C-alpha positions as CSV (number, residue, x, y, z in Angstrom):
1,M,11.7,18.8,50.6
2,S,11.4,22.3,49.6
3,E,8.9,23.9,46.8
4,H,11.5,24.4,44.3
5,L,13.1,21.4,44.7
6,K,9.2,19.6,44.1
7,V,8.7,21.6,41.4
8,K,12.2,21.2,39.6
9,M,11.6,17.4,39.8
10,N,8.1,17.6,38.9
11,K,9.4,19.4,35.5
12,E,12.1,16.7,34.9
13,D,9.5,13.6,35.6
14,S,7.5,15.6,32.9
15,F,10.1,16.0,30.6
16,F,11.5,12.1,31.0
17,A,7.6,11.2,30.4
18,Q,7.3,12.9,27.5
19,Q,10.9,11.3,26.4
20,A,9.7,8.3,26.9
21,Q,5.9,8.8,25.1
22,E,7.7,10.0,22.0
23,Q,10.2,7.0,22.0
24,I,7.0,4.7,22.6
25,K,5.6,6.2,19.6
26,G,8.6,5.9,17.4
27,L,8.7,2.5,17.8
28,R,5.4,1.6,17.6
29,E,5.4,3.4,14.1
30,K,8.2,1.7,12.9
31,A,6.6,-1.9,14.2
32,V,3.9,-1.0,11.6
33,Q,6.6,0.5,8.8
34,D,8.1,-2.9,9.2
35,S,4.7,-5.3,9.5
36,D,3.5,-3.5,6.2
37,R,6.8,-4.1,4.5
38,K,7.1,-7.5,5.4
39,Y,3.7,-8.6,4.1
40,R,4.1,-6.6,1.0
41,E,7.0,-9.0,0.2
42,E,5.5,-11.9,1.0
43,H,2.8,-11.4,-1.0
44,Q,4.2,-9.5,-3.7
45,Y,3.0,-11.4,-6.5
46,H,-0.4,-12.2,-4.7
47,C,-3.6,-11.9,-6.7
48,F,-5.9,-9.9,-4.3
49,R,-8.9,-11.2,-5.7
50,C,-7.9,-15.6,-5.9
51,G,-4.9,-15.2,-3.4
52,T,-2.5,-17.3,-5.4
53,E,0.7,-16.6,-6.1
54,S,0.1,-15.7,-9.9
55,L,0.4,-12.1,-10.8
56,V,2.3,-11.1,-13.7
57,E,3.1,-7.5,-14.9
58,I,2.3,-6.4,-18.7
59,Q,3.5,-3.2,-19.8
60,K,0.7,-1.3,-21.9
61,G,2.2,1.7,-23.4
62,K,3.6,3.9,-20.1
63,V,1.4,1.5,-17.6
64,A,2.7,-1.5,-15.9
65,I,-0.3,-3.5,-15.0
66,D,-0.9,-6.5,-13.0
67,I,-2.5,-9.4,-14.3
68,C,-3.6,-12.8,-12.4
69,V,-2.6,-15.7,-14.9
70,N,-4.7,-18.0,-12.5
71,E,-7.2,-19.6,-15.0
72,K,-9.9,-19.1,-12.9
73,C,-9.4,-15.7,-11.9
74,G,-7.9,-13.2,-14.5
75,A,-8.1,-10.5,-12.2
76,L,-6.4,-6.9,-13.1
77,H,-4.6,-4.8,-10.7
78,L,-4.1,-1.2,-11.2
79,D,-1.7,1.1,-8.9
80,A,-2.9,4.5,-7.9
81,G,-3.1,6.8,-10.9
82,E,-2.7,3.7,-13.8
83,L,-6.2,3.6,-14.6
84,D,-6.5,7.8,-15.1
85,A,-3.3,6.9,-17.2
86,L,-4.9,4.2,-19.5
87,L,-7.6,6.2,-20.3
88,E,-5.7,9.0,-21.3
89,D,-4.7,6.6,-24.1
90,R,-7.7,6.8,-26.6
91,E,-6.4,3.6,-28.7
92,F,-6.4,1.7,-25.5
93,V,-9.9,3.2,-24.9
94,K,-10.9,2.0,-27.9
95,K,-9.3,-1.5,-27.8
96,A,-10.8,-2.0,-24.3
97,R,-14.4,-0.9,-25.1
98,K,-14.7,-3.0,-28.3
99,G,-13.3,-6.1,-26.4
100,I,-16.0,-5.4,-23.5
101,F,-18.9,-5.1,-25.8
102,D,-17.6,-8.3,-28.0
103,I,-18.2,-10.1,-24.6
104,F,-22.0,-9.7,-24.8
105,K,-22.8,-10.4,-28.6
């Protein structure tokens, strides 16, 4: 086999190996995304704290808050940025502060 033919075959092998690696990487990323989507769909209304399917969404101004209605839990779930949005609402902060301090009276 000539040297020129060997170099050409190595380039082709390298090209196809790289294509295969990119394809595998894409398939793995898709599998992770699919798994994440499926998990989110299956656990959409599950409380992160107690694990029960008991979350309800309430609107507080511009913010939608998820609250666990399980009597033994009552956890609040905030998505990214929702706490900041709530803290910008001065009336909410006053009410929340009063509610928290009333617990310790």
